[in-house]
C-alpha positions as CSV (number, residue, x, y, z in Angstrom):
1,M,15.1,14.0,9.3
2,G,16.3,16.6,6.9
3,I,17.6,20.2,7.5
4,M,16.4,21.8,10.7
5,P,17.0,25.4,11.9
6,K,19.7,25.3,14.5
7,H,18.6,28.5,16.3
8,I,15.2,26.9,17.0
9,W,16.1,23.3,17.9
10,K,19.6,23.6,19.5
11,N,18.2,23.8,23.0
12,V,15.6,21.0,22.6
13,E,16.7,17.7,24.1
14,V,16.4,14.7,21.6
15,G,13.9,13.0,23.9
16,Q,11.7,16.1,23.9
17,F,11.5,16.4,20.1
18,A,8.1,14.8,19.9
19,F,6.6,17.2,22.4
20,S,8.0,20.4,21.0
21,K,5.6,23.1,19.8
22,F,7.8,23.4,16.7
23,N,6.2,20.2,15.4
24,T,2.9,22.1,15.1
25,E,4.4,25.5,14.5
26,P,7.2,24.4,12.2
27,V,10.0,26.4,10.6
28,G,11.6,25.0,7.5
29,T,12.7,25.7,3.9
30,G,9.5,24.9,2.0
31,P,7.5,26.9,-0.5
32,Y,5.0,28.1,2.1
33,K,5.1,29.5,5.6
34,I,2.4,29.6,8.4
35,A,0.4,32.8,8.6
36,N,-2.2,31.7,11.1
37,I,-3.2,28.7,13.1
38,K,-6.8,28.3,14.3
39,R,-7.2,26.0,17.3
40,N,-10.2,24.6,19.2
41,R,-10.7,24.8,23.0
42,E,-8.4,21.8,23.5
43,G,-5.6,23.5,21.6
44,I,-5.9,21.1,18.6
45,P,-5.4,22.8,15.3
46,E,-8.6,23.2,13.2
47,Y,-6.9,24.8,10.2
48,Y,-3.6,26.3,9.1
49,D,-3.4,29.4,6.8
50,L,-0.3,29.2,4.6
51,V,1.2,32.0,2.5
52,S,3.7,31.5,-0.3
53,F,7.4,32.1,0.6
54,K,9.1,34.4,-1.9
55,N,12.6,33.1,-1.1
56,F,11.8,29.4,-1.7
57,A,14.8,27.9,-3.5
58,L,12.8,26.8,-6.5
59,G,10.9,30.1,-6.9
60,K,7.9,31.7,-5.3
61,P,4.8,29.5,-5.7
62,F,2.0,30.6,-8.0
63,I,-0.8,30.1,-5.5
64,P,-0.4,32.8,-2.9
65,K,-2.6,31.4,-0.1
66,I,-3.7,27.9,1.0
67,R,-5.8,26.8,4.0
68,I,-5.4,23.2,5.3
69,K,-8.4,22.1,7.4
70,F,-8.6,19.1,9.7
71,Y,-11.6,16.8,10.5
72,S,-12.0,14.1,13.1
73,N,-13.6,11.6,10.8
74,Q,-14.5,10.8,7.2
75,E,-18.2,11.8,7.6
76,K,-17.3,15.3,8.6
77,L,-14.7,15.5,5.9
78,L,-17.1,14.6,3.2
79,K,-19.8,16.9,4.6
80,A,-17.4,19.8,4.3
81,L,-16.5,18.8,0.8
82,G,-20.2,18.6,-0.2
83,S,-20.9,22.0,1.4
84,G,-18.0,23.6,-0.4
85,D,-16.2,24.4,2.8
86,I,-13.2,22.6,1.4
87,E,-12.2,21.7,-2.2
88,S,-9.8,18.8,-1.9
89,V,-9.7,15.6,0.2
90,N,-7.5,12.6,0.4
91,S,-7.4,9.3,2.4
92,I,-11.0,8.4,1.4
93,S,-12.2,4.9,0.6
94,P,-12.3,3.7,-3.0
95,K,-16.1,3.3,-2.9
96,I,-16.5,7.0,-1.9
97,A,-14.0,8.0,-4.5
98,I,-16.0,6.3,-7.3
99,N,-19.2,8.0,-6.0
100,L,-17.4,11.4,-6.1
101,E,-16.3,10.7,-9.7
102,D,-19.9,10.0,-10.6
103,D,-20.8,13.3,-9.1
104,N,-18.3,15.0,-11.4
105,Y,-15.6,15.6,-8.9
106,K,-12.0,15.5,-10.2
107,V,-10.4,12.4,-8.7
108,E,-6.7,11.9,-9.2
109,R,-5.1,8.5,-8.7
110,S,-1.6,7.1,-8.7
111,P,-0.3,3.6,-7.8
112,L,1.2,3.5,-4.3
113,P,4.6,1.7,-3.8
114,R,2.8,-0.9,-1.7
115,V,2.0,-4.6,-2.1
116,F,-0.9,-6.4,-0.4
117,G,-1.0,-10.1,-0.3
118,V,-1.5,-13.3,1.8
119,F,1.8,-14.3,3.4
120,L,2.1,-18.0,4.2
121,N,3.7,-19.0,7.5
122,Q,5.0,-22.5,6.8
123,D,6.3,-22.7,10.4
124,E,2.8,-22.5,11.7
125,A,0.8,-24.3,9.0
126,D,2.3,-27.6,7.7
127,V,-0.1,-27.6,4.8
128,F,1.8,-24.7,3.3
129,T,5.0,-26.6,3.1
130,D,3.7,-28.3,0.0
131,I,4.4,-26.2,-3.1
132,L,1.4,-27.7,-4.9
133,V,-0.9,-26.3,-2.2
134,R,0.8,-22.9,-2.4
135,K,0.4,-23.1,-6.2
136,A,-3.3,-23.9,-5.9
137,L,-3.8,-20.9,-3.5
138,N,-2.0,-18.6,-5.9
139,V,-3.7,-19.5,-9.1
140,S,-7.2,-19.5,-7.6
141,A,-6.9,-16.1,-5.9
142,P,-9.6,-13.9,-7.5
143,K,-7.3,-10.8,-7.8
144,T,-9.2,-9.0,-10.5
145,R,-12.4,-9.4,-8.5
146,I,-10.8,-7.9,-5.4
147,V,-9.5,-4.9,-7.3
148,T,-12.9,-4.4,-9.0
149,E,-15.2,-5.0,-6.1
150,V,-13.2,-4.0,-3.0
151,L,-11.0,-1.2,-4.5
152,S,-13.6,0.0,-7.1
153,T,-10.7,-0.3,-9.7
154,F,-8.5,2.0,-7.6
155,G,-5.7,-0.5,-7.6
156,T,-3.4,-2.7,-9.8
157,V,-3.3,-6.5,-9.8
158,V,0.2,-7.7,-8.9
159,D,1.8,-11.1,-9.1
160,G,5.1,-10.3,-7.3
161,P,6.7,-8.4,-4.4
162,I,7.6,-5.2,-6.4
163,P,4.8,-2.7,-6.9
164,P,4.0,-0.5,-10.0
165,G,6.3,2.4,-10.6
166,I,9.3,0.8,-8.9
167,L,12.5,-0.5,-10.5
168,G,11.9,-4.1,-11.4
169,F,8.1,-4.1,-11.5
170,L,6.6,-6.8,-13.7
171,P,3.0,-6.4,-14.9
172,A,0.7,-9.2,-13.7
173,K,0.1,-12.1,-16.1
174,S,-2.4,-14.0,-13.9
175,A,-5.4,-12.0,-15.2
176,E,-4.6,-13.1,-18.8
177,T,-5.8,-16.6,-18.1
178,P,-9.6,-17.1,-17.6
179,Y,-10.5,-17.7,-14.0
180,R,-12.2,-21.0,-14.8
181,D,-9.0,-22.3,-16.3
182,R,-7.0,-21.2,-13.3
183,L,-9.5,-23.1,-11.0
184,K,-8.8,-26.2,-13.1
185,V,-5.0,-25.7,-12.6
186,A,-5.7,-25.3,-8.8
187,R,-7.7,-28.5,-8.6
188,D,-5.1,-30.5,-10.5
189,A,-2.4,-29.2,-8.2
190,L,-4.4,-30.2,-5.1
191,K,-5.0,-33.6,-6.5
192,R,-1.3,-34.1,-7.2
193,A,-0.7,-33.0,-3.6
194,G,-2.8,-35.9,-2.4
195,F,-6.0,-34.2,-1.6
196,E,-9.4,-35.6,-2.7
197,L,-12.8,-34.0,-2.3
198,D,-15.0,-35.8,0.3
199,E,-18.4,-36.0,-1.3
200,E,-20.2,-36.0,2.0
201,T,-18.5,-32.9,3.6
202,G,-17.4,-31.2,0.4
203,K,-14.0,-30.7,2.0
204,L,-10.5,-31.6,0.7
205,V,-8.9,-34.4,2.7
206,D,-5.6,-36.2,2.4
207,S,-4.9,-39.9,2.5
208,D,-5.2,-39.8,6.4
209,G,-8.5,-38.1,6.3
210,Q,-7.2,-34.8,7.4
211,V,-9.0,-31.7,6.1
212,L,-7.0,-29.1,4.2
213,S,-7.6,-26.2,6.7
214,F,-5.9,-23.0,7.7
215,S,-6.8,-19.5,9.1
216,I,-6.3,-16.1,7.6
217,S,-5.4,-13.3,10.0
218,T,-5.9,-9.7,9.0
219,S,-6.8,-6.2,10.1
220,D,-10.3,-4.7,10.7
221,V,-9.6,-2.2,7.9
222,P,-12.7,-2.5,5.6
223,E,-10.7,-3.2,2.4
224,L,-8.7,-6.0,4.1
225,K,-11.8,-7.6,5.7
226,A,-13.6,-7.5,2.3
227,S,-10.6,-9.0,0.5
228,A,-10.2,-11.7,3.1
229,Q,-13.9,-12.7,2.7
230,I,-13.5,-13.0,-1.1
231,L,-10.4,-15.2,-0.7
232,K,-12.2,-17.3,1.9
233,E,-15.1,-17.9,-0.5
234,A,-12.8,-18.7,-3.4
235,W,-10.7,-21.2,-1.5
236,E,-13.7,-22.8,0.2
237,G,-15.1,-23.2,-3.2
238,L,-12.2,-25.6,-3.9
239,G,-13.0,-27.5,-0.7
240,M,-10.6,-25.9,1.7
241,D,-11.6,-25.1,5.3
242,V,-10.7,-21.5,5.9
243,T,-11.2,-19.5,9.1
244,L,-11.0,-15.7,9.2
245,K,-9.4,-14.0,12.2
246,V,-10.0,-10.2,12.2
247,F,-8.0,-8.0,14.6
248,E,-7.9,-4.3,15.5
249,S,-4.8,-2.9,13.8
250,G,-2.8,-2.4,17.0
251,N,-3.7,-5.8,18.3
252,L,-2.8,-7.4,15.0
253,N,0.7,-6.0,15.1
254,R,1.2,-6.8,18.8
255,T,-0.3,-10.2,19.2
256,V,-0.1,-11.7,15.8
257,I,2.5,-10.2,13.5
258,R,5.3,-9.6,16.0
259,P,5.2,-13.1,17.5
260,R,4.5,-14.5,14.0
261,D,1.4,-16.2,15.4
262,Y,-0.6,-16.9,12.2
263,D,-1.2,-19.5,9.5
264,A,-1.7,-16.9,6.7
265,L,-1.6,-13.2,7.0
266,L,-3.4,-10.8,4.7
267,F,-1.4,-7.6,5.0
268,G,0.5,-4.9,3.1
269,E,4.2,-3.9,2.7
270,I,5.2,-0.4,2.0
271,I,8.2,-0.8,-0.4
272,G,8.9,2.9,-1.0
273,R,10.2,4.6,-4.1
274,D,13.8,3.3,-3.5
275,S,12.8,-0.2,-4.5
276,D,14.6,-2.0,-1.8
277,P,12.6,-5.2,-0.7
278,F,15.5,-6.4,1.5
279,A,13.6,-5.8,4.8
280,F,10.7,-7.9,3.6
281,W,12.4,-10.9,2.0
282,H,16.0,-11.3,3.4
283,S,16.2,-14.2,5.8
284,S,17.9,-12.0,8.5
285,Q,14.5,-10.2,8.8
286,R,12.4,-13.3,9.5
287,L,11.9,-12.6,13.2
288,D,10.6,-9.4,15.0
289,P,11.5,-6.6,14.5
290,G,12.2,-7.8,11.0
291,L,9.5,-7.4,8.3
292,N,9.9,-10.8,6.6
293,I,6.3,-11.8,7.5
294,A,6.4,-14.8,5.1
295,L,9.3,-16.1,7.2
296,Y,11.0,-16.7,3.9
297,T,14.5,-18.2,3.6
298,S,16.5,-18.5,0.5
299,I,20.3,-18.3,0.1
300,S,20.0,-17.2,-3.5
301,V,17.5,-14.5,-2.7
302,D,19.6,-13.3,0.1
303,G,22.5,-12.9,-2.2
304,L,20.5,-11.1,-4.9
305,L,19.1,-8.6,-2.4
306,E,22.5,-8.0,-0.9
307,D,24.1,-7.4,-4.3
308,A,21.2,-5.1,-5.4
309,R,21.9,-3.0,-2.3
310,T,25.5,-2.5,-3.1
311,T,25.4,-1.8,-6.8
312,T,25.0,1.8,-8.1
313,E,24.4,0.7,-11.7
314,P,20.6,0.8,-12.4
315,D,20.7,-1.9,-15.1
316,A,22.7,-4.3,-12.9
317,R,20.3,-3.6,-10.0
318,L,17.3,-4.2,-12.3
319,Q,18.7,-7.6,-13.3
320,K,19.1,-8.5,-9.6
321,Y,15.5,-7.6,-8.9
322,L,14.2,-9.5,-11.9
323,S,16.1,-12.6,-10.8
324,F,14.8,-12.1,-7.2
325,Q,11.2,-12.0,-8.5
326,K,11.8,-15.2,-10.5
327,E,12.9,-17.0,-7.3
328,I,9.9,-15.7,-5.4
329,A,7.6,-16.8,-8.2
330,D,9.1,-20.3,-8.2
331,D,8.8,-20.7,-4.4
332,I,5.4,-19.0,-3.9
333,P,5.9,-17.9,-0.2
334,A,3.0,-15.5,-0.6
335,V,-0.1,-14.9,-2.7
336,F,0.4,-11.3,-4.0
337,L,-2.9,-9.5,-4.7
338,Y,-2.8,-5.8,-5.5
339,A,-1.1,-2.4,-5.2
340,P,-3.6,0.3,-4.1
341,D,-3.9,3.7,-5.6
342,F,-3.4,7.0,-3.8
343,I,-6.7,8.9,-4.2
344,Y,-6.8,12.6,-4.2
345,V,-10.0,14.7,-4.9
346,T,-9.0,18.1,-6.3
347,P,-10.8,21.1,-7.8
348,S,-10.8,21.2,-11.6
349,K,-9.3,24.7,-11.4
350,I,-6.0,23.4,-10.2
351,S,-3.3,22.7,-12.8
352,G,0.3,21.5,-12.5
353,L,-0.5,18.8,-10.0
354,D,1.8,15.7,-10.1
355,I,1.2,12.9,-7.6
356,T,3.2,10.2,-9.4
357,S,5.8,10.1,-6.7
358,V,3.5,9.9,-3.7
359,T,4.5,7.3,-1.1
360,I,2.5,8.7,1.9
361,P,-0.4,11.2,1.7
362,S,1.6,14.3,2.7
363,E,3.8,13.8,-0.4
364,R,0.9,15.0,-2.6
365,F,2.3,18.5,-1.9
366,L,5.8,17.6,-3.2
367,N,5.4,19.8,-6.3
368,I,2.9,22.3,-4.9
369,Y,5.1,25.2,-6.0
370,N,4.2,24.3,-9.6
371,W,0.4,24.3,-9.0
372,F,-1.4,27.2,-10.5
373,I,-5.0,28.5,-11.0
374,D,-4.8,31.6,-13.1
375,T,-3.2,32.0,-16.5
376,D,-2.4,35.0,-18.7
377,R,-2.7,35.2,-22.5
378,V,0.8,35.8,-23.9
379,W,1.5,37.1,-27.4
380,K,3.6,34.6,-29.4
381,F,6.5,36.9,-30.0
382,F,7.1,37.2,-26.3
383,T,7.7,33.4,-26.1
384,N,10.1,33.2,-29.0
């Protein structure tokens, strides 16, 4: 939770923290302090006026005043941007970001420490217990197409569970092979798994005449729905029978993820900057409330993740994570797709911005005390 002022919070019961007015009228140790709050009739803040704090530990910020405004939906947010009522926005879709770039807005991007993929539940779908089927799914996933069409290039293709910018990340190699060659590898794998294409139905069937079928469950978030549709088309092109199941985010978590009631789950994992994938891949986390949504079990991976957590030596930790990723690549418990970018539209007049460490949107302000607008001309001999 961080450092909190005792004289303000000492009389607030822990159970009442979420309801305290000091959440919306906070007192802290940051580079800015609240000068004014404008609220609507319901008491909901419309904007905050912030002024620089001269006693900030890292020095008084260069920009003296900032106004942060709030909007109830993306349409109103973009209207305010277009009218000049605001100068910066975040949490917009990639397609809108690319349009703003075309309109000469300054769009900053940085890979988020998140991995999106299709997690295969071998307990629910027996077809996934065959590594050759999992291999076919993996090599035939059109990852580059998803990043290009769905994310408008605001993302990075990934082949493993560790995202860009995190200790142990390995650049994807899947895109180095032409897609038609990968489809051939997928067809060969399916044939070796005992599946043949039924000429009448165009479906893959095994020796007992059973169709290779499964469902993909995902959220109604537009990027996930679009990605799921592309995957469905690609895998049905190989002869698989794929059903999409789209849920509202809250229902997905409650009725699908927590009870592990899915064949395949298209979802994302927020790894964070600490690069600790333990919660997502250790066998102790297979059941709710654990986050191992592939229900993956491996004694060797458990040991690697446990050792990586206990070592303080970066090189030793790196080797553990490299070995961990090799095990995952060999087992193929999921089809990893992409790491999305954090998107931030800023005015060109702002300098000193650094969003390389952003994990969640609010962290775009981590180095706001270094942002500046105005500069002075300084004679050389004053800088020597």
